[in-house]
NUBAFI-150782 format. One line per 8 residues: number of its first residue (from 1); their letters; for each residue x, y, z of N, C-alpha, C. Coordinates in Angstrom, 2 decimals. Layout:
# NUBAFI-150782
NUM	a	X/Y/Z/X/Y/Z/X/Y/Z | ...
***
This chain:
# NUBAFI-150782
1	maplrlva	0.85/-1.20/0.00/0.00/0.00/0.00/0.89/1.25/0.00 | 0.53/2.19/-0.84/1.30/3.43/-0.94/1.13/4.24/0.34 | 2.19/4.93/0.79/2.09/5.74/2.01/1.12/6.91/1.83 | 0.47/7.30/2.92/-0.49/8.40/2.90/0.22/9.71/2.56 | -0.36/10.46/1.65/0.15/11.79/1.30/-0.71/12.82/2.03 | -0.16/13.33/3.11/-0.92/14.14/4.06/-0.35/15.56/4.13 | -1.25/16.54/4.19/-0.87/17.92/4.48/-1.51/18.32/5.80 | -0.70/18.81/6.71/-1.16/19.29/8.01/-1.10/20.81/8.03
9	ldiggtkt	-2.16/21.43/8.53/-2.22/22.89/8.63/-2.60/23.30/10.05 | -1.81/24.21/10.60/-2.15/24.84/11.88/-2.36/26.32/11.57 | -3.63/26.74/11.58/-3.98/28.09/11.15/-4.27/28.94/12.39 | -3.32/29.75/12.76/-3.46/30.59/13.93/-3.93/31.99/13.59 | -3.96/32.83/14.62/-4.43/34.20/14.43/-3.48/35.07/13.65 | -2.20/34.70/13.63/-1.21/35.53/12.95/-0.38/34.77/11.93 | -0.44/33.44/11.92/0.37/32.69/10.96/-0.27/31.34/10.66 | 0.18/30.74/9.57/-0.21/29.39/9.18/1.04/28.55/9.08
17	havrylgd	1.05/27.41/9.76/2.16/26.47/9.73/1.69/25.25/8.96 | 2.38/24.93/7.88/1.98/23.83/7.01/3.10/22.80/6.92 | 2.71/21.51/6.96/3.67/20.41/6.88/3.12/19.36/5.92 | 3.99/18.86/5.04/3.62/17.76/4.16/4.26/16.47/4.68 | 3.44/15.42/4.79/3.92/14.10/5.20/3.83/13.13/4.02 | 4.78/12.24/3.96/4.67/11.05/3.13/4.77/9.89/4.09 | 3.62/9.26/4.37/3.57/8.32/5.47/3.81/9.08/6.76 | 4.71/8.57/7.60/4.97/9.24/8.87/6.21/10.15/8.81
25	qvvaeart	6.69/10.42/7.60/7.88/11.25/7.43/7.53/12.65/6.93 | 8.09/13.66/7.58/7.93/15.04/7.12/8.83/15.25/5.91 | 8.24/15.71/4.81/9.03/15.91/3.59/9.08/17.37/3.16 | 8.23/18.22/3.72/8.27/19.65/3.39/7.55/20.42/4.48 | 7.91/21.70/4.62/7.35/22.52/5.69/7.34/23.98/5.24 | 6.34/24.73/5.67/6.25/26.15/5.29/5.50/26.93/6.36 | 5.82/28.21/6.46/5.09/29.14/7.34/4.71/30.36/6.52 | 3.43/30.72/6.61/2.92/31.88/5.88/2.04/32.70/6.82
33	gsanvqnv	1.39/33.71/6.28/0.48/34.51/7.07/-0.77/33.74/7.46 | -1.59/34.35/8.30/-2.80/33.69/8.77/-3.78/33.45/7.63 | -4.43/32.28/7.67/-5.52/31.96/6.75/-6.85/31.89/7.49 | -6.90/32.48/8.67/-8.12/32.49/9.49/-8.95/33.72/9.10 | -10.11/33.48/8.48/-10.89/34.59/7.96/-11.57/35.41/9.05 | -11.46/34.99/10.31/-11.93/35.84/11.40/-10.90/36.93/11.71 | -9.68/36.77/11.20/-8.62/37.72/11.46/-8.13/38.44/10.21 | -8.30/37.82/9.06/-7.85/38.43/7.81/-8.97/38.32/6.78
41	sveqaqqa	-8.82/39.01/5.67/-9.83/38.94/4.60/-9.75/37.60/3.90 | -10.79/37.26/3.16/-10.80/36.02/2.39/-9.64/36.01/1.40 | -9.38/37.17/0.80/-8.28/37.27/-0.16/-6.94/37.00/0.50 | -6.74/37.54/1.70/-5.48/37.29/2.42/-5.36/35.83/2.83 | -6.49/35.23/3.24/-6.48/33.82/3.61/-6.12/32.95/2.40 | -6.71/33.26/1.25/-6.40/32.51/0.03/-4.92/32.63/-0.32 | -4.38/33.84/-0.17/-2.97/34.05/-0.51/-2.06/33.26/0.42 | -2.40/33.25/1.72/-1.60/32.49/2.68/-1.61/31.00/2.34
49	lreaftal	-2.79/30.48/2.00/-2.89/29.06/1.64/-2.17/28.78/0.33 | -2.28/29.68/-0.63/-1.58/29.51/-1.91/-0.07/29.43/-1.68 | 0.44/30.32/-0.86/1.88/30.31/-0.56/2.28/29.03/0.15 | 1.44/28.57/1.07/1.76/27.36/1.82/1.81/26.14/0.91 | 0.78/25.95/0.09/0.74/24.78/-0.78/1.83/24.85/-1.86 | 2.14/26.05/-2.32/3.22/26.20/-3.30/4.56/25.79/-2.68 | 4.78/26.23/-1.44/6.03/25.90/-0.76/6.14/24.41/-0.48 | 5.00/23.75/-0.24/5.03/22.32/0.06/5.25/21.47/-1.19
57	gdelvdlv	5.04/22.05/-2.35/5.19/21.30/-3.59/3.84/20.93/-4.17 | 3.83/20.61/-5.45/2.56/20.39/-6.15/2.22/18.91/-6.29 | 2.83/18.06/-5.47/2.49/16.65/-5.52/1.04/16.43/-5.10 | 0.48/15.30/-5.50/-0.89/14.99/-5.14/-1.02/14.81/-3.63 | -2.20/15.13/-3.13/-2.48/15.04/-1.70/-3.70/14.15/-1.49 | -3.60/13.21/-0.55/-4.73/12.33/-0.23/-5.63/12.94/0.84 | -5.01/13.59/1.83/-5.75/14.06/3.00/-5.15/15.37/3.50 | -6.01/16.32/3.81/-5.60/17.55/4.48/-6.35/17.61/5.80
65	iagsggid	-5.61/17.78/6.89/-6.22/18.02/8.19/-5.78/19.40/8.65 | -6.74/20.27/8.88/-6.44/21.65/9.24/-7.05/21.97/10.59 | -6.23/22.47/11.49/-6.72/22.98/12.77/-6.71/24.49/12.73 | -7.80/25.10/13.17/-7.90/26.56/13.11/-8.72/27.08/14.27 | -8.37/28.27/14.73/-9.23/28.96/15.67/-10.48/29.44/14.96 | -11.53/29.71/15.72/-12.75/30.24/15.13/-13.62/29.22/14.44 | -13.36/27.92/14.64/-14.21/26.88/14.05/-15.29/26.54/15.08 | -16.32/27.36/15.09/-17.36/27.24/16.11/-18.69/26.72/15.56
73	tdadelal	-18.87/26.76/14.25/-20.13/26.32/13.65/-19.83/25.48/12.40 | -20.86/24.79/11.90/-20.72/24.05/10.65/-20.37/24.99/9.51 | -20.92/26.19/9.54/-20.63/27.17/8.49/-19.17/27.56/8.49 | -18.58/27.72/9.69/-17.15/28.02/9.78/-16.32/26.92/9.14 | -16.70/25.67/9.44/-15.98/24.52/8.91/-16.08/24.45/7.40 | -17.29/24.66/6.88/-17.49/24.60/5.43/-16.73/25.71/4.71 | -16.70/26.89/5.30/-16.01/28.00/4.67/-14.52/27.73/4.54 | -13.91/27.21/5.61/-12.48/26.92/5.55/-12.21/25.75/4.61
81	sglierfa	-13.07/24.74/4.65/-12.89/23.61/3.73/-12.89/24.07/2.29 | -13.81/24.99/1.98/-13.90/25.50/0.61/-12.63/26.21/0.17 | -12.03/26.95/1.07/-10.78/27.63/0.72/-9.66/26.63/0.46 | -9.58/25.62/1.30/-8.49/24.64/1.19/-8.66/23.76/-0.04 | -9.90/23.39/-0.36/-10.15/22.49/-1.48/-9.67/23.06/-2.81 | -9.56/24.37/-2.91/-9.05/24.97/-4.15/-7.61/24.57/-4.42 | -6.87/24.29/-3.36/-5.45/23.99/-3.51/-5.15/22.50/-3.37 | -6.13/21.71/-2.99/-6.00/20.26/-2.92/-7.31/19.64/-3.38
89	pkaevriv	-7.66/19.81/-4.66/-9.00/19.45/-5.13/-9.33/17.96/-5.07 | -8.33/17.10/-5.02/-8.60/15.66/-5.00/-8.46/15.06/-3.61 | -8.21/15.90/-2.63/-7.96/15.40/-1.27/-9.22/15.43/-0.42 | -9.27/14.53/0.56/-10.25/14.65/1.62/-9.78/15.76/2.56 | -10.69/16.63/2.97/-10.33/17.75/3.85/-11.09/17.62/5.17 | -10.34/17.59/6.27/-10.95/17.54/7.60/-10.56/18.82/8.35 | -11.54/19.41/9.02/-11.32/20.64/9.77/-11.59/20.37/11.25 | -10.66/20.82/12.10/-10.84/20.70/13.55/-10.48/22.04/14.18
97	hdtrlila	-10.96/22.25/15.40/-10.56/23.44/16.13/-9.10/23.30/16.51 | -8.37/24.43/16.56/-6.92/24.34/16.77/-6.55/23.76/18.14 | -7.44/23.85/19.12/-7.14/23.22/20.40/-7.04/21.70/20.26 | -7.72/21.13/19.27/-7.63/19.68/19.04/-6.21/19.29/18.63 | -5.53/20.18/17.91/-4.15/19.92/17.53/-3.25/19.89/18.76 | -3.54/20.76/19.72/-2.73/20.81/20.94/-2.79/19.46/21.66 | -4.00/18.94/21.84/-4.16/17.66/22.53/-3.46/16.55/21.75 | -3.64/16.54/20.45/-3.03/15.50/19.63/-1.51/15.59/19.66
105	agyaqtgi	-0.97/16.81/19.69/0.49/16.96/19.75/1.06/16.45/21.07 | 0.20/16.33/22.09/0.60/15.73/23.36/0.35/14.24/23.40 | 0.01/13.64/22.23/-0.21/12.20/22.10/-1.28/11.70/23.06 | -2.37/12.45/23.14/-3.46/12.06/24.03/-4.77/11.97/23.26 | -5.53/10.91/23.51/-6.85/10.75/22.91/-7.89/11.55/23.69 | -7.73/11.59/25.01/-8.65/12.34/25.86/-7.83/13.27/26.74 | -8.49/14.29/27.26/-7.81/15.24/28.13/-8.23/16.65/27.83 | -7.42/17.59/28.27/-7.75/19.01/28.12/-6.61/19.70/27.40
113	avilgtgs	-6.95/20.39/26.34/-5.98/21.15/25.56/-6.08/22.62/25.91 | -4.94/23.24/26.11/-4.88/24.66/26.46/-4.01/25.36/25.44 | -4.57/26.31/24.72/-3.78/27.07/23.77/-3.57/28.47/24.31 | -2.30/28.85/24.41/-1.91/30.17/24.89/-0.90/30.74/23.90 | -1.43/31.26/22.82/-0.61/31.86/21.78/-0.95/33.32/21.64 | -1.25/33.77/20.44/-1.77/35.12/20.27/-3.09/35.25/21.01 | -3.92/34.21/20.90/-5.18/34.13/21.64/-5.16/32.93/22.56 | -6.29/32.70/23.25/-6.36/31.59/24.19/-7.66/30.83/24.04
121	aiwgvnsf	-7.61/29.54/24.38/-8.81/28.70/24.40/-8.49/27.43/25.17 | -9.51/26.87/25.80/-9.37/25.61/26.53/-10.46/24.67/26.00 | -10.05/23.44/25.67/-10.98/22.47/25.10/-10.65/21.10/25.66 | -11.69/20.31/25.93/-11.45/18.97/26.46/-12.39/17.95/25.86 | -11.96/16.69/25.94/-12.79/15.57/25.50/-12.53/14.40/26.43 | -13.60/13.69/26.81/-13.42/12.53/27.70/-13.63/11.23/26.94 | -13.55/10.12/27.64/-13.62/8.81/26.99/-15.00/8.49/26.43 | -16.01/9.28/26.80/-17.35/9.11/26.25/-17.60/10.04/25.07
129	ertarygg	-16.51/10.69/24.58/-16.57/11.62/23.46/-17.36/12.88/23.77 | -17.61/13.14/25.06/-18.19/14.42/25.45/-17.10/15.49/25.39 | -17.47/16.66/24.92/-16.51/17.76/24.83/-17.00/18.97/25.61 | -16.08/19.80/25.98/-16.40/21.06/26.64/-15.30/22.04/26.30 | -15.62/23.31/26.33/-14.62/24.32/26.02/-14.85/25.56/26.87 | -13.81/26.34/26.97/-13.92/27.62/27.65/-13.03/28.61/26.91 | -13.57/29.79/26.64/-12.81/30.81/25.94/-12.76/30.55/24.46 | -11.71/31.09/23.81/-11.63/30.99/22.36/-12.61/31.92/21.68
137	wgyllgde	-12.93/33.04/22.33/-13.94/33.97/21.81/-13.32/35.07/20.96 | -12.02/35.12/20.86/-11.37/36.18/20.10/-10.97/37.36/20.99 | -10.08/38.19/20.47/-9.48/39.22/21.31/-10.44/40.31/21.76 | -11.53/40.54/21.02/-12.49/41.57/21.43/-13.35/41.11/22.60 | -13.52/39.80/22.74/-14.38/39.27/23.79/-13.61/38.59/24.93 | -12.35/38.29/24.71/-11.64/37.57/25.76/-10.17/37.40/25.46 | -9.76/36.13/25.26/-8.36/35.76/25.02/-7.46/36.08/26.21 | -8.03/36.03/27.41/-7.23/36.28/28.61/-6.08/35.28/28.71
145	gagywfgr	-4.97/35.75/29.25/-3.83/34.88/29.48/-3.00/34.56/28.25 | -3.31/35.20/27.11/-2.58/34.95/25.88/-1.73/36.16/25.50 | -1.00/36.04/24.39/-0.02/37.05/24.02/-0.59/38.44/23.84 | -1.64/38.57/23.04/-2.22/39.89/22.82/-2.71/40.49/24.13 | -3.31/39.67/24.96/-3.83/40.14/26.25/-2.69/40.67/27.12 | -1.58/39.95/27.19/-0.43/40.43/27.96/0.05/41.78/27.45 | 0.16/41.91/26.13/0.61/43.17/25.55/-0.34/44.30/25.85 | -1.62/44.05/25.69/-2.62/45.09/25.97/-2.62/45.49/27.44
153	eavrhald	-2.51/44.52/28.33/-2.50/44.84/29.76/-1.26/45.65/30.14 | -0.15/45.42/29.47/1.04/46.24/29.72/0.79/47.68/29.31 | 0.12/47.87/28.18/-0.22/49.22/27.72/-1.18/49.89/28.70 | -2.19/49.15/29.12/-3.16/49.70/30.07/-2.48/50.12/31.38 | -1.54/49.32/31.83/-0.81/49.67/33.05/-0.03/50.96/32.85 | 0.68/51.08/31.73/1.48/52.28/31.48/0.62/53.53/31.44 | -0.56/53.42/30.81/-1.43/54.59/30.70/-2.09/54.93/32.03 | -2.46/53.92/32.79/-3.02/54.17/34.12/-1.98/54.84/35.02
161	efnrgqqr	-0.78/54.39/34.93/0.33/54.97/35.69/0.52/56.44/35.31 | 0.42/56.72/34.01/0.55/58.10/33.52/-0.58/58.97/34.06 | -1.82/58.46/34.01/-2.97/59.22/34.49/-2.87/59.54/35.97 | -2.25/58.66/36.72/-2.10/58.85/38.17/-0.89/59.71/38.53 | -0.13/60.12/37.52/1.04/60.94/37.78/2.15/60.20/38.48 | 2.21/58.89/38.27/3.22/58.06/38.94/4.49/57.97/38.11 | 5.58/57.68/38.79/6.85/57.44/38.10/6.74/56.17/37.26 | 7.55/56.10/36.23/7.53/54.92/35.37/8.02/53.68/36.13
169	svltslll	7.28/52.62/36.00/7.71/51.34/36.53/8.70/50.70/35.56 | 9.33/49.63/36.00/10.21/48.88/35.10/9.43/48.38/33.89 | 8.21/47.87/34.12/7.38/47.37/33.03/7.14/48.46/31.99 | 6.77/49.65/32.44/6.49/50.74/31.51/7.74/51.13/30.74 | 8.85/51.22/31.41/10.10/51.60/30.74/10.48/50.59/29.67 | 10.34/49.30/29.99/10.66/48.27/29.01/9.69/48.30/27.83 | 8.42/48.56/28.12/7.42/48.62/27.05/7.70/49.78/26.10 | 7.99/50.96/26.66/8.28/52.12/25.82/9.51/51.87/24.94
177	ehcgcehr	10.51/51.26/25.53/11.72/50.95/24.74/11.39/49.97/23.62 | 10.60/48.95/23.95/10.23/47.94/22.95/9.45/48.57/21.80 | 8.58/49.53/22.12/7.71/50.14/21.12/8.34/51.36/20.44 | 9.50/51.78/20.91/10.15/52.95/20.32/9.45/54.25/20.66 | 8.82/54.31/21.82/8.11/55.52/22.26/8.91/56.23/23.34 | 8.85/57.55/23.33/9.52/58.33/24.36/8.59/58.61/25.53 | 7.32/58.86/25.22/6.35/59.22/26.25/5.23/58.18/26.30 | 4.67/57.98/27.50/3.64/56.98/27.68/2.39/57.26/26.86
185	eelialfh	2.01/58.53/26.74/0.80/58.86/26.01/0.89/58.54/24.52 | 2.10/58.34/24.02/2.26/57.96/22.61/1.70/56.56/22.34 | 1.58/55.78/23.40/1.07/54.42/23.24/-0.38/54.40/22.75 | -1.13/55.45/23.05/-2.55/55.48/22.66/-2.69/55.45/21.15 | -1.99/56.37/20.47/-2.07/56.42/19.02/-1.46/55.18/18.39 | -0.38/54.69/18.99/0.26/53.50/18.45/-0.68/52.30/18.52 | -1.36/52.15/19.64/-2.24/51.01/19.83/-3.42/51.06/18.85 | -3.96/52.25/18.63/-5.14/52.38/17.76/-4.78/52.63/16.31
193	gqttreyw	-3.49/52.62/16.00/-3.04/52.90/14.64/-2.94/51.64/13.80 | -1.84/51.53/13.08/-1.68/50.45/12.11/-1.02/49.19/12.69 | -0.80/49.18/14.00/-0.21/47.99/14.60/-1.20/46.82/14.58 | -0.66/45.62/14.58/-1.46/44.41/14.46/-1.58/43.67/15.79 | -2.44/42.68/15.81/-2.54/41.81/16.99/-1.20/41.13/17.25 | -0.52/40.74/16.19/0.78/40.08/16.35/1.77/41.02/17.02 | 1.74/42.28/16.65/2.66/43.26/17.23/2.50/43.30/18.75 | 1.25/43.39/19.21/1.02/43.48/20.66/1.23/42.15/21.35
201	aqcasvvf	0.98/41.05/20.64/1.27/39.74/21.23/2.77/39.59/21.48 | 3.58/40.15/20.61/5.03/40.09/20.79/5.47/40.89/22.02 | 4.65/41.83/22.44/4.97/42.62/23.64/4.81/41.81/24.92 | 4.23/40.62/24.82/4.09/39.78/26.01/5.45/39.53/26.65 | 6.48/39.41/25.84/7.82/39.14/26.38/8.28/40.23/27.31 | 7.80/41.46/27.09/8.17/42.58/27.95/7.68/42.34/29.38 | 6.49/41.79/29.51/5.93/41.52/30.84/6.82/40.53/31.59 | 7.27/39.50/30.92/8.08/38.48/31.58/9.49/39.01/31.87
209	daitagda	10.00/39.86/31.00/11.29/40.51/31.30/11.18/41.37/32.55 | 10.04/42.07/32.68/9.83/42.93/33.85/9.69/42.10/35.12 | 9.06/40.94/35.02/8.95/40.05/36.19/10.34/39.62/36.64 | 11.18/39.26/35.70/12.55/38.87/36.03/13.28/40.00/36.74 | 12.94/41.24/36.37/13.57/42.41/37.00/12.90/42.79/38.32 | 11.89/42.03/38.75/11.24/42.27/40.04/10.11/43.28/40.02 | 9.51/43.53/38.86/8.45/44.52/38.75/7.12/43.97/39.29 | 6.52/44.67/40.22/5.29/44.20/40.88/4.09/44.24/39.94
217	aaeeildr	4.02/45.27/39.08/2.88/45.37/38.17/2.87/44.22/37.17 | 4.03/43.85/36.66/4.11/42.73/35.73/3.73/41.43/36.43 | 4.17/41.28/37.66/3.81/40.10/38.44/2.30/40.01/38.64 | 1.65/41.15/38.84/0.20/41.16/39.04/-0.53/40.77/37.76 | 0.00/41.17/36.61/-0.59/40.76/35.33/-0.49/39.25/35.17 | 0.66/38.68/35.51/0.82/37.22/35.45/-0.12/36.52/36.42 | -0.30/37.10/37.60/-1.22/36.51/38.58/-2.62/36.38/37.99 | -3.08/37.45/37.35/-4.43/37.44/36.76/-4.54/36.43/35.63
225	aatyvvas	-3.48/36.34/34.83/-3.48/35.36/33.73/-3.56/33.94/34.27 | -2.73/33.62/35.25/-2.70/32.27/35.81/-4.03/31.92/36.48 | -4.61/32.88/37.20/-5.90/32.65/37.85/-6.98/32.31/36.83 | -6.98/33.04/35.71/-7.96/32.79/34.65/-7.76/31.40/34.05 | -6.52/31.08/33.70/-6.25/29.80/33.04/-6.62/28.63/33.95 | -6.23/28.68/35.21/-6.52/27.59/36.13/-8.04/27.45/36.33 | -8.74/28.57/36.48/-10.19/28.53/36.66/-10.88/27.94/35.43 | -10.40/28.30/34.24/-11.00/27.81/33.00/-10.77/26.32/32.84
233	isevakql	-9.55/25.88/33.13/-9.26/24.44/33.07/-10.12/23.68/34.07 | -10.25/24.24/35.25/-11.05/23.59/36.30/-12.51/23.44/35.87 | -13.04/24.44/35.18/-14.43/24.38/34.72/-14.61/23.29/33.68 | -13.69/23.21/32.71/-13.77/22.17/31.69/-13.60/20.80/32.33 | -12.65/20.67/33.25/-12.41/19.40/33.93/-13.64/18.95/34.71 | -14.31/19.90/35.35/-15.51/19.58/36.13/-16.62/19.05/35.22 | -16.81/19.70/34.09/-17.86/19.28/33.17/-17.62/17.88/32.62 | -16.35/17.55/32.38/-16.01/16.28/31.74/-15.56/15.21/32.74
241	eltgpivl	-15.47/15.58/34.02/-14.99/14.67/35.06/-13.61/14.12/34.70 | -12.69/15.05/34.40/-11.34/14.72/34.02/-10.35/15.34/34.99 | -9.21/14.71/35.13/-8.10/15.33/35.87/-6.86/15.47/34.99 | -6.93/14.98/33.77/-5.80/15.10/32.88/-5.88/14.06/31.78 | -4.87/14.03/30.91/-3.75/14.96/30.89/-4.17/16.35/30.43 | -3.38/17.34/30.81/-3.56/18.70/30.35/-2.37/19.04/29.47 | -2.64/19.34/28.20/-1.60/19.63/27.23/-1.64/21.12/26.92 | -0.52/21.79/27.13/-0.46/23.24/26.97/0.50/23.60/25.84
249	gggviehq	0.02/24.40/24.91/0.84/24.82/23.78/0.47/26.22/23.32 | 1.21/26.70/22.33/1.04/28.06/21.85/2.29/28.87/22.18 | 2.54/29.91/21.39/3.79/30.64/21.47/4.15/31.17/22.84 | 3.18/31.73/23.57/3.51/32.34/24.85/3.93/31.28/25.87 | 3.15/30.24/26.01/3.46/29.24/27.03/4.68/28.42/26.64 | 4.92/28.24/25.34/6.06/27.46/24.91/7.38/28.18/25.18 | 7.37/29.51/25.11/8.62/30.26/25.19/8.86/30.96/26.52 | 7.86/30.99/27.40/8.03/31.71/28.67/8.08/30.73/29.84
257	riyqqrlr	9.30/30.44/30.28/9.50/29.48/31.36/8.81/29.92/32.65 | 8.80/31.23/32.92/8.16/31.75/34.13/6.67/31.39/34.13 | 6.04/31.53/32.99/4.61/31.20/32.86/4.40/29.71/33.10 | 5.24/28.88/32.53/5.14/27.44/32.74/5.26/27.09/34.22 | 6.24/27.68/34.88/6.45/27.38/36.29/5.26/27.80/37.14 | 4.69/28.98/36.84/3.54/29.45/37.60/2.34/28.52/37.40 | 2.07/28.15/36.17/0.92/27.28/35.91/1.15/25.88/36.47 | 2.37/25.40/36.41/2.65/24.07/36.96/2.35/24.05/38.47
265	aelgsagf	2.76/25.12/39.16/2.55/25.19/40.60/1.06/25.33/40.93 | 0.36/26.23/40.22/-1.04/26.50/40.57/-1.96/25.37/40.12 | -1.66/24.74/38.99/-2.46/23.59/38.57/-2.23/22.41/39.50 | -0.99/22.26/39.96/-0.71/21.20/40.93/-1.49/21.39/42.21 | -1.57/22.64/42.67/-2.34/22.94/43.88/-3.82/22.67/43.69 | -4.28/22.79/42.43/-5.69/22.54/42.12/-5.98/21.08/41.84 | -4.96/20.22/41.94/-5.17/18.79/41.77/-4.86/18.24/40.39 | -4.24/19.06/39.54/-3.88/18.61/38.19/-2.38/18.36/38.13
273	hdlrfldq	-2.00/17.11/37.84/-0.58/16.75/37.91/-0.03/16.21/36.60 | -0.90/15.71/35.72/-0.42/15.21/34.42/-0.43/16.38/33.44 | 0.66/17.16/33.47/0.78/18.35/32.63/1.82/18.10/31.54 | 1.47/18.46/30.31/2.37/18.26/29.18/2.54/19.59/28.44 | 3.69/20.23/28.65/3.99/21.47/27.95/4.66/21.11/26.63 | 4.06/21.50/25.54/4.56/21.10/24.23/5.93/21.69/23.95 | 6.80/20.87/23.39/8.10/21.35/22.91/8.17/21.23/21.39 | 7.02/21.04/20.76/6.93/21.01/19.31/5.69/21.76/18.88
281	spvygvaf	5.66/22.18/17.64/4.52/22.92/17.12/3.27/22.03/17.11 | 2.11/22.61/17.42/0.87/21.82/17.40/0.56/21.17/16.05 | 1.12/21.71/14.97/0.81/21.14/13.65/1.19/19.67/13.58 | 2.19/19.25/14.36/2.62/17.85/14.31/1.62/16.92/14.97 | 0.64/17.48/15.65/-0.45/16.68/16.19/-1.29/16.04/15.11 | -1.24/16.59/13.90/-2.02/16.04/12.79/-1.60/14.60/12.49 | -0.32/14.29/12.64/0.13/12.92/12.40/-0.56/11.95/13.35 | -0.81/12.39/14.58/-1.53/11.58/15.56/-2.99/11.42/15.14
289	laglvgnt	-3.62/12.52/14.71/-5.01/12.46/14.27/-5.20/11.56/13.08 | -4.17/11.52/12.22/-4.25/10.68/11.01/-3.87/9.24/11.27 | -3.47/8.93/12.51/-3.10/7.57/12.84/-1.71/7.18/12.41 | -0.85/8.16/12.12/0.51/7.87/11.67/1.46/7.61/12.84 | 1.08/8.10/14.02/1.89/7.84/15.22/0.94/7.36/16.32 | 1.48/6.63/17.28/0.65/6.05/18.33/0.34/7.03/19.43 | -0.47/6.58/20.40/-0.86/7.42/21.52/-0.36/6.81/22.82 | -0.33/7.69/23.85/0.04/7.24/25.18/-1.13/7.42/26.11
***
């Protein structure tokens, strides 16, 4: 039997990660802009997918599995399938929510997936195939504890500090330097101008740098993020009667050791001990979904 020709897509709020498999072997990989039409136009999504499939090569494809944020209805699924089918017309196309990729990348059939990237979402499934989720509403309605949220909260702190006539904190000073601003009030126009969600998500690193420097305001932002994430996981776990595994992925949690340590401690105190922090991109979870690799 010929090996499966599989394309895996992880479509995030700011980028698309694409991988081509031949059987269980990765043979090509590409990163392009977001193809999530909740964040970009249909034309931009098409261009991102065109670039991804071009970079992967024009070989025939048997199956495409795409994980994306914003897959909340059948209409969402059909819309994304339609975009992808243009570039793989002979392939079967399966669409899943991007949190499903997180769980699969942790080699788990059941459990709770936590995505903490540009945005945030918590999703779980138990052995009875019951599912539950919390968050994943997008940056205008939530996304607490994720990259954009951290960046925005840093800006809010700097402006509140300015309004109160207070001296600049370490967090504010680092943020202004990162943004190339001399005065705190310049952040208002910058935030409402041509900057993107990705730009402010990248500012999350400033918060963690400030924590390392002993800044109390940055520590308080992390406290609120951890409280939200633990409460959300606890709610999903309660609904599904699960204690784990909990698989955590996404740019912020993958790259910020301080965040990992805080969540490990607080989740442990809440009774969650099987924690799996991803050290690989969620896109590789598609191989698990396709049955190319085993589960634990």
